[in-house]
N, C-alpha and C positions, 0 to 999 in steps of 0.2 A: 437535314431530312425531315420532310413534313409527316405529321402524324395526326390522328383523330382519335379523340376519347369517346367512348360510347358503352351502352349496354352491351354485354355479351348475349348473343342469340343462341339458341340450342345448335342450330346448323354451323356456328363458329367454331365450336368445340373440335369437330373433326379435323379441321384445319391445323390443329396443333400437331397432328401426327407427321407433319412436314417440317416440323422445328428443328433445328440443329441440335446436335449433342453435345453437351459439355464432356471434354475427354478426361479432365482432372477427376478422380473418384470422388474428392470431397464435393464437389457439385453435381454429381448423378442424380440426387433426389430432385434437382430443379429439371430434369428431363422429362418429357411428358411420355409415359409408356402405354397410355390407354391405347386400345385396338378397336374394341367392338361398340356398336351403338348402344348396348346396354351399359358400358363402362362410361362412353360419353354422357349418357344421361345421368347416371350415379354422381359423376364430377360435377354436372351442371345443377344438380340438386344441392350438391353440399356447398359449393363455391358461389353461385349465383343465387339459390334460392332459399338459402339458411336463414333463419330468423333473425339470428344476432350477427348476421353477415351482409355485407354489401361488397359486390365486386364490380369492376368496370375493366374494360378491355383498352389496350393502346393498339390501335390499328395504323398499318402503313400500306398505302394503296389497296385499301379494303382487306388487307392480311391481317389477321391476329397475331401481333408479335409480343405482346405481354398481357398479364393480368395483374390488377392491383387490387387487393383485399382489405377492407376494414372488417376485423372481426372481433370477436368477444365485445361487442358494443354493448355499453351500459348507457340505457336512454336517460336514467337518472342523473349521472354525474356527466353525461356526454363524453364519455371517454372510451377510445378504441384501441385495438392492437393492428398495427399495420402488418401485411405480407406483400412482397413485390417478386413477381417471376417473370424473366424475360426470355426469349428464345435466344439461344447462344449466339445466333447469327448477327443479334443487334444489340449486343453489350458493348461498352466502351465507345459509344457514339455520342452520347450526352442524351440521348432520348429519354431515359430513365429519369435523370434529374429534371429535364424541362416538363415530361409529362406529369412526374409526381408533383412538381411545383404548382402546376396548373391545378391537379385534383386537389391538393391541400388548400388552395384558396378557397375553393368551394364546399370544403367539408364542413359538415354541421356539428364537429366535434369542439370540445374546450382544450382536449389533450389527447396525443396520439402517442403510442409507446410502439417500439419494434425491438427486436432481438436481430442483430446481425452476427454471424458467425465471425470469429475472431480472423480468419484468414482471407475473409472476402473485403480486402482493402479497399477495391474499387467501389463497392456500395457504401463501405463506411464513409469515404470521402465524399460520394454524393449527398449523404444523409446530414454530413456537417454543412456543406454548402447550403442545403435547404434550411438550416437554422436547428437541426435536432442536437441535442446536448447528451453527452455519454453520462451515465448513472452509475456505471460499474459492470463488473464482470459476474456471469452465472454460468453453471453448468447445467444442461439440459440433455435430456435423451436425444441422440443424434437420430434425426428421421432416417438415414441409410446405415442400417445396422451391418451391411454387407461390407463396409469398410473395415471390419475388425481386423482383418490381417495387415492392414495397412496403416493402423494408426501409429505404430512405433515409428514411422518416418516422419510424424507430425506429433512429437511430444508436446509441444507448446499448444496445441488446439485441442487435443483429444485426451481423456482418460477412459480408462475401463474399470468397471467394478461389477463383480460377479458376472462376468460374461456380457455386460450391458455397455455399449459406447455412449459416452457422454461428449457432446462438443461444446467448447467454450465460446459463449455468445457475449456480446456487448449489448447491454441494455442502454436504450436511447428513448428521449423523448422530445416533444416539441408542444408547446402550449400554441393553441391556434387563436 
C-alpha cells in the first residue's frame, strides 16, 4: 500500500472524524473524538504547532491515516519521545512500520524513547523490527480513565490506586 509522509495542514484535521473506531476499550483513547472547528484548531495547535513537538502525517490517497509525533524534544541532548496514532482501518497492514522507519531515517535526534502499552503487542513487534530496545516496565496514568470498570478483566495490564487507572507500559528506546 502506498503512502506519503508530509506536514499536517489545518484542513487535514477534520478528515480524522472519518477514522474507524477501535472497538477494544483499551484502545479507545486512540479514537478521534473531536467534532467542532474549535476542537480541530486546539488539536492542531497542541500536536502540530507545539514548541517542543514535531508532528507529521501519514497519508494514503490524500487521506490522513496516521500522525507520528516527536514530543518532549530536548534541543540540547537531541532526545525526543515518540507517539504514534493510526486510523483503526489501517493497522496491521505494515504501513506503520514502514512509515516510521522512513521518518526515523530523517529524524534529527540522537535518541528516541517511547512507551507502548503492554497489551499492544502489534505495536511492540513493530518497534522491535525498527531497532527499538526494551528498557523495562513502568506504570503511568492511563489516558482513558473511563476503563475503570473493565480493568479487572486485564489485571496484567492495569492497576488502580485511589480510583485512578494506571496502565503498564514498556519503555523502549533507539539510538539514531
